C-alpha positions as CSV (number, residue, x, y, z in Angstrom):
1,M,225.9,90.5,224.2
2,W,227.1,91.5,221.2
3,D,230.2,89.2,221.1
4,G,231.2,88.7,217.4
5,S,232.9,90.6,214.7
6,V,232.5,93.1,211.8
7,T,233.9,92.4,208.2
8,F,233.7,95.5,205.7
9,G,233.7,95.0,202.0
10,D,232.7,97.1,199.0
11,S,229.5,98.4,199.9
12,W,228.6,95.4,202.0
13,A,229.3,94.6,205.4
14,G,228.7,91.8,207.8
15,Y,228.6,90.8,211.1
16,I,229.3,87.4,212.7
17,G,228.5,86.5,216.2
18,R,226.0,86.4,219.3
19,T,223.7,88.7,219.3
20,D,222.1,90.9,222.2
21,Q,218.5,92.6,222.3
22,N,218.2,95.1,219.6
23,S,215.0,97.8,218.9
24,A,213.0,97.5,215.9
25,H,214.4,99.0,212.9
26,S,214.8,99.5,209.0
27,H,217.4,100.4,206.8
28,V,218.4,101.1,202.9
29,A,220.4,97.9,202.8
30,I,219.0,93.9,201.6
31,Q,219.8,92.1,204.7
32,L,220.8,88.5,204.9
33,C,220.3,87.0,208.4
34,I,221.8,83.6,208.8
35,G,221.8,81.2,211.6
36,L,225.4,79.2,212.2
37,G,223.9,77.0,215.0
38,E,220.0,77.0,215.1
39,D,216.9,78.8,213.1
40,I,217.1,82.8,213.4
41,T,214.2,84.4,215.0
42,L,213.1,88.1,213.8
43,E,209.9,90.1,215.3
44,L,208.4,92.0,211.7
45,A,205.8,94.4,212.3
46,D,203.2,92.0,211.5
47,R,204.5,88.4,212.6
48,V,207.0,86.6,213.9
49,V,209.4,84.4,211.5
50,R,212.0,81.8,212.1
51,A,213.8,80.0,209.7
52,R,218.0,79.0,209.1
53,A,218.1,82.3,207.1
54,V,216.0,85.6,205.8
55,I,216.3,87.8,203.6
56,I,215.3,91.3,204.4
57,G,214.3,93.9,201.8
58,P,214.8,98.0,202.6
59,N,212.4,99.8,204.3
60,V,211.1,97.1,206.1
61,E,210.9,97.0,210.3
62,H,212.2,94.4,212.0
63,R,214.2,92.7,215.3
64,A,216.6,89.9,215.7
65,V,215.5,88.0,218.8
66,P,218.7,86.8,220.6
67,A,219.9,83.5,220.3
68,R,222.4,81.4,222.1
69,H,224.7,80.1,218.7
70,P,226.2,83.0,216.5
71,V,224.7,84.5,213.8
72,A,225.6,86.0,210.7
73,F,224.1,89.1,209.3
74,I,225.2,90.9,205.8
75,Y,224.6,94.3,204.7
76,V,224.5,94.5,201.1
77,S,223.6,98.6,199.6
78,P,220.7,98.4,197.5
79,D,222.6,100.3,194.4
80,I,225.1,97.6,193.8
81,A,224.7,94.2,191.4
82,L,224.5,92.2,194.3
83,G,221.9,94.1,196.4
84,R,219.6,94.5,193.4
85,A,219.9,90.7,192.8
86,L,219.2,89.9,196.3
87,K,216.1,92.4,196.2
88,S,214.6,90.1,193.0
89,L,214.2,87.4,195.2
90,L,211.8,89.2,197.7
91,Q,208.2,88.8,198.2
92,E,205.7,91.4,197.9
93,D,205.9,92.2,201.8
94,G,209.9,92.5,201.4
95,V,210.8,89.5,203.0
96,A,212.0,86.1,201.5
97,L,213.6,82.8,202.4
98,P,216.7,82.2,201.0
99,S,217.4,78.9,199.1
100,P,219.7,76.1,200.7
101,A,221.8,76.5,197.7
102,L,222.6,80.5,199.1
103,I,223.0,79.6,202.7
104,E,225.2,77.1,202.1
105,C,227.5,79.7,200.2
106,F,227.6,81.0,204.0
107,I,228.3,78.0,205.7
108,N,230.6,76.6,203.5
109,A,233.1,79.7,203.1
110,S,235.9,80.4,205.0
111,S,235.8,84.4,205.1
112,L,232.9,86.7,204.3
113,P,234.5,87.6,200.8
114,A,234.4,84.4,200.0
115,A,230.8,83.9,201.0
116,I,229.8,87.1,198.8
117,E,231.7,85.7,196.2
118,A,230.5,82.5,196.0
119,V,226.4,84.4,196.2
120,E,227.3,86.7,193.1
121,R,228.4,83.2,191.3
122,L,225.2,81.4,192.5
123,L,223.1,84.2,191.5
124,A,224.8,85.0,188.7
125,V,225.1,88.5,189.1
126,D,224.4,90.9,186.4
127,M,222.2,93.9,186.8
128,P,223.9,96.8,185.8
129,I,222.4,100.4,186.9
130,D,221.9,103.3,184.8
131,L,224.9,104.9,184.1
132,R,224.3,108.3,185.0
133,L,222.8,107.3,188.8
134,R,226.1,105.4,188.8
135,K,228.3,108.1,188.5
136,A,225.8,110.4,190.6
137,L,226.2,108.0,193.4
138,N,230.1,108.0,193.1
139,L,230.0,111.4,193.1
140,L,227.8,111.8,196.4
141,R,230.5,109.0,198.1
142,L,232.8,111.7,198.0
143,D,230.9,114.6,198.9
144,S,230.0,115.5,202.3
145,G,226.7,115.1,202.0
146,G,225.7,118.7,202.9
147,P,223.2,121.3,201.4
148,G,223.2,121.2,197.8
149,S,225.2,117.9,197.6
150,V,221.9,116.1,195.1
151,T,221.6,119.0,193.0
152,R,225.8,119.2,192.0
153,A,225.5,115.4,191.7
154,A,222.6,115.9,189.2
155,E,224.1,118.5,187.3
156,A,227.1,116.7,186.6
157,V,225.5,113.9,185.3
158,G,222.9,115.8,183.1
159,L,219.6,115.8,185.5
160,S,217.7,117.8,187.7
161,G,217.7,117.1,191.2
162,P,213.9,115.6,191.2
163,R,214.6,113.4,187.9
164,L,217.5,111.8,189.9
165,R,215.7,111.1,193.0
166,C,212.7,109.6,191.2
167,V,215.9,107.5,188.7
168,A,217.0,106.3,191.9
169,T,213.8,105.2,193.5
170,Q,213.3,103.5,190.6
171,Q,216.8,101.7,190.2
172,M,217.7,100.7,194.1
173,G,213.7,100.8,195.5
174,V,215.0,103.3,198.2
175,S,215.2,107.3,198.2
176,L,218.1,108.9,197.5
177,S,217.8,110.7,200.7
178,K,217.8,107.3,202.5
179,W,220.4,106.2,200.6
180,L,222.8,109.4,201.4
181,I,221.8,109.0,205.2
182,W,222.4,105.3,205.0
183,H,226.4,105.9,203.9
184,K,226.8,108.6,206.2
185,L,226.6,105.6,208.4
186,E,228.9,103.4,206.7
187,R,231.3,106.2,207.2
188,A,230.4,106.9,210.7
189,S,230.5,103.0,211.3
190,R,234.3,102.8,210.0
191,A,235.4,105.9,211.7
192,L,234.2,103.7,215.2
193,A,235.6,100.9,213.9
194,D,239.1,102.6,213.5
195,G,238.8,104.0,216.8
196,A,237.3,107.3,216.6
197,S,235.1,109.0,219.6
198,L,231.5,109.8,219.3
199,S,231.6,113.3,218.0
200,Q,234.3,112.7,215.9
201,A,232.8,109.9,213.9
202,A,229.3,112.0,213.6
203,I,231.7,114.3,211.7
204,D,233.5,111.9,209.6
205,G,229.8,110.4,208.9
206,G,228.8,114.1,208.1
207,F,226.3,114.3,210.5
208,A,225.2,117.7,212.1
209,D,226.4,116.5,215.4
210,Q,226.5,113.2,217.7
211,A,222.8,113.4,218.6
212,H,221.6,113.3,214.9
213,L,224.4,110.1,214.3
214,A,222.2,108.6,217.4
215,R,219.1,109.0,216.0
216,M,219.9,107.9,212.4
217,M,221.8,104.8,214.1
218,R,218.9,103.6,216.2
219,R,216.5,104.2,213.6
220,M,218.6,102.2,211.0
221,I,220.3,99.8,212.6
222,G,218.4,99.5,215.9
223,M,221.9,100.3,217.8
224,T,223.5,103.3,220.1
225,P,226.6,104.5,218.5
226,G,228.0,103.7,221.9
227,E,226.7,99.9,221.7
228,A,228.0,99.9,218.1
229,A,231.0,101.1,218.7
230,T,232.2,98.2,221.0
231,V,231.2,95.7,218.0
232,L,232.8,97.7,215.1
233,R,235.8,97.7,216.9
234,K,236.4,94.0,216.6
235,T,236.4,94.4,212.8
236,S,237.9,90.8,211.2
237,V,237.9,89.0,207.9
238,S,237.3,85.5,209.7
239,F,234.2,83.5,209.4
240,K,233.7,80.9,211.2
241,T,230.4,78.8,212.2
242,Q,232.1,76.7,215.1
């Protein structure tokens, strides 16, 4: 079973614990997968990767094979500097094996926030995003994500809707529409972590209904909202490898 806990950060989230079955899925985040007692095994669309740690890029379909020992899954949004720094490490197929030094940032950390800070120092993160895009994304975070949200954000920063979408894809490596869905899932996940019902989490996330939330969560996380809620309600800032 998924018997670990989740930590929410600023545009990142992490899970520490054991894993159970999850279906093949792909998402917007850059994901760090780290085995904390043994190598981690990931099933990709065209092969199986087994290593101490793996970086999975946006839109790469994958499934984590259940392991006996705890794992760490860290999801970093592509719109922040750390996400773009990790994305720069990916090979052409959207996958990479991180350096031993990067893995040590997590193995030696007392908490996920501390591990994230260590990775930022290691990668000397300094990859500014287009200022217009940054402002537009901030506006979209505050918007409910309903009809016209992209147009409103684009006009506020002096761009057309199509141009904003183009800049987003160029800067983040993912479409703005997928980023919006991922952000909705983040809001819904935080609501579930706070004890909201599935229907209320769908509303809080900005989804049309609970079925819409379920489809997107299965597609991007590989779990149902009910399965995710069980894990999300055990939030923590601890990071224990033993």
